[in-house]
Residue frames as qw, qx, qy, qz and C-alpha x, y, z in Angstrom:
[[0.266, 0.780, -0.556, 0.106, 3.87, -7.36, -5.41],
 [0.972, -0.130, -0.183, 0.076, 6.13, -10.29, -4.61],
 [0.217, -0.834, 0.501, -0.078, 9.31, -10.67, -2.58],
 [0.830, 0.285, -0.470, 0.097, 12.07, -13.14, -3.47],
 [0.656, -0.704, 0.234, -0.142, 13.43, -14.71, -0.25],
 [0.160, -0.581, 0.787, 0.136, 16.15, -16.83, -1.83],
 [0.334, 0.022, 0.929, 0.157, 16.41, -20.06, -3.81],
 [0.093, -0.297, -0.713, -0.628, 13.04, -20.55, -5.52],
 [0.177, -0.591, -0.713, 0.333, 10.89, -19.04, -2.77],
 [0.020, -0.270, -0.166, -0.948, 8.71, -16.02, -3.51],
 [0.081, -0.531, -0.760, 0.365, 5.97, -14.65, -1.24],
 [0.035, 0.773, 0.396, 0.495, 3.31, -11.99, -1.72],
 [0.200, 0.249, -0.361, 0.876, 4.21, -8.79, 0.10],
 [0.526, -0.414, -0.081, -0.739, 0.60, -8.51, 1.27],
 [0.878, -0.274, -0.386, -0.071, 1.07, -11.80, 3.17],
 [0.531, 0.235, -0.500, 0.642, 4.16, -10.59, 5.07],
 [0.527, -0.784, -0.328, -0.002, 3.58, -9.99, 8.77],
 [0.313, -0.907, 0.255, 0.115, 7.18, -9.07, 9.58],
 [0.765, 0.471, -0.301, 0.321, 10.81, -9.24, 8.53],
 [0.611, -0.777, 0.146, -0.027, 13.28, -9.78, 11.37],
 [0.309, 0.690, -0.629, 0.179, 17.05, -9.79, 11.84],
 [0.896, -0.166, -0.413, -0.003, 17.97, -13.23, 13.14],
 [0.543, 0.175, -0.484, 0.663, 21.07, -12.08, 15.05],
 [0.124, -0.318, 0.267, -0.901, 19.33, -9.28, 16.92],
 [0.687, -0.293, -0.103, -0.657, 15.98, -10.91, 17.66],
 [0.853, -0.099, -0.512, 0.010, 17.26, -14.28, 18.83],
 [0.224, 0.284, -0.601, 0.713, 18.90, -12.65, 21.84],
 [0.542, -0.228, 0.231, -0.775, 15.38, -12.59, 23.30],
 [0.227, -0.035, 0.957, -0.180, 14.17, -15.78, 24.96],
 [0.564, 0.457, 0.439, -0.530, 10.62, -15.12, 23.71],
 [0.535, 0.623, -0.367, -0.438, 11.79, -15.03, 20.10],
 [0.114, 0.354, -0.927, -0.046, 13.82, -18.22, 20.52],
 [0.381, 0.162, 0.825, -0.385, 10.78, -19.90, 22.12],
 [0.595, 0.562, 0.120, -0.562, 8.59, -18.69, 19.25],
 [0.443, 0.568, -0.613, -0.324, 10.96, -20.05, 16.60],
 [0.084, -0.193, 0.967, -0.141, 11.32, -23.36, 18.48],
 [0.510, 0.326, 0.637, -0.476, 7.52, -23.74, 18.64],
 [0.583, 0.614, -0.156, -0.509, 7.17, -22.90, 14.96],
 [0.246, 0.462, -0.834, -0.174, 9.77, -25.52, 14.10],
 [0.247, 0.024, 0.927, -0.280, 7.94, -28.14, 16.17],
 [0.546, 0.499, 0.418, -0.527, 4.67, -27.17, 14.47],
 [0.604, 0.193, 0.644, 0.429, 6.29, -27.67, 11.06],
 [0.303, 0.904, 0.296, -0.051, 5.75, -24.13, 9.79],
 [0.240, -0.778, 0.374, 0.445, 9.43, -23.22, 9.36],
 [0.825, 0.519, 0.156, 0.161, 10.79, -23.26, 5.84],
 [0.480, -0.600, 0.328, 0.550, 14.54, -22.93, 5.48],
 [0.575, 0.796, 0.029, -0.187, 15.20, -21.12, 2.22],
 [0.437, 0.755, -0.475, 0.114, 18.97, -21.57, 2.18],
 [0.918, -0.161, -0.251, 0.261, 21.75, -23.86, 3.28],
 [0.401, 0.469, -0.264, 0.741, 23.94, -20.82, 3.95],
 [0.236, -0.203, -0.576, 0.756, 24.24, -18.89, 7.21],
 [0.052, -0.754, -0.615, -0.222, 20.77, -17.45, 7.94],
 [0.219, 0.110, -0.154, 0.957, 20.47, -13.69, 8.44],
 [0.386, -0.052, 0.097, -0.916, 16.73, -13.10, 8.67],
 [0.103, 0.308, 0.945, -0.017, 13.36, -14.66, 9.16],
 [0.305, -0.062, -0.256, -0.915, 10.10, -13.62, 7.56],
 [0.257, 0.282, 0.843, -0.380, 6.70, -14.38, 9.05],
 [0.279, -0.002, -0.493, -0.824, 3.87, -14.69, 6.53],
 [0.630, 0.121, 0.486, -0.593, 0.20, -15.40, 6.91],
 [0.209, 0.026, 0.923, 0.323, -1.10, -18.42, 5.06],
 [0.425, 0.069, -0.272, -0.860, -3.88, -18.01, 2.56],
 [0.598, -0.052, -0.719, -0.350, -5.10, -21.58, 2.88],
 [0.640, -0.450, -0.607, 0.142, -5.24, -22.15, 6.63],
 [0.344, -0.923, -0.080, -0.153, -4.99, -20.21, 9.88],
 [0.784, -0.409, 0.106, 0.455, -1.33, -21.09, 10.43],
 [0.161, 0.930, -0.261, -0.202, 1.49, -18.77, 9.55],
 [0.906, 0.254, -0.058, 0.335, 4.74, -19.68, 7.80],
 [0.348, -0.858, 0.274, 0.261, 8.22, -18.71, 8.95],
 [0.803, 0.540, -0.070, 0.242, 10.86, -18.46, 6.24],
 [0.589, -0.646, 0.242, 0.421, 14.53, -18.53, 7.25],
 [0.633, 0.755, 0.057, 0.163, 16.61, -16.64, 4.67],
 [0.718, -0.152, 0.038, 0.678, 20.26, -15.89, 4.03],
 [0.222, 0.609, 0.216, 0.730, 19.31, -12.43, 2.74],
 [0.201, -0.103, -0.466, 0.856, 19.70, -9.56, 5.20],
 [0.067, 0.700, 0.654, -0.279, 16.55, -7.88, 6.52],
 [0.006, 0.656, -0.084, -0.750, 17.71, -4.52, 5.10],
 [0.013, 0.170, -0.741, -0.649, 17.94, -6.00, 1.60],
 [0.015, 0.437, 0.895, 0.089, 14.54, -7.65, 1.94],
 [0.031, 0.738, 0.421, -0.528, 12.99, -4.37, 3.08],
 [0.022, 0.503, -0.364, -0.783, 14.54, -2.54, 0.13],
 [0.011, 0.067, 0.881, 0.469, 13.10, -5.14, -2.22],
 [0.018, 0.595, 0.795, -0.119, 9.60, -4.56, -0.83],
 [0.097, 0.494, 0.186, 0.844, 9.82, -0.77, -1.27],
 [0.466, -0.689, -0.546, 0.099, 8.38, -0.58, 2.25],
 [0.436, -0.421, -0.137, 0.784, 10.94, 2.02, 3.32],
 [0.094, 0.154, 0.375, 0.909, 10.03, 4.19, 0.33],
 [0.318, -0.607, -0.611, -0.396, 6.31, 3.99, 1.25],
 [0.497, -0.609, -0.440, 0.434, 7.08, 5.12, 4.82],
 [0.326, -0.246, 0.044, 0.912, 8.74, 8.30, 3.57],
 [0.000, 0.431, 0.556, 0.710, 5.70, 9.36, 1.52]]
C-alpha cells in the first residue's frame, strides 16, 4: 500500500518508520537535534511550501540512510490514510 504525503510524493507504507506531529514533537530538544542533523545530512525532503504539520520517517530501499518527509498534512489524516488505526483495532 502507498501513502500520499502531499504534492507528488508517495511512499510505501511498509517503508514508514513513524509519523510524527511537528508541533508536539519539536518541543523536545532531542527531536529538534535529530531534525537538524537530518537536514545537514541531506535526507530531509520538504513536501510542501505551506505550514508543515507533520514529519514522516521512512527507511530507504537503496541505501542505509533514512528519509524524513516534512508534510503539510496532519498526522491524524496520514494515519487514517494508512488504515493503521483500523489494523490496531482488529
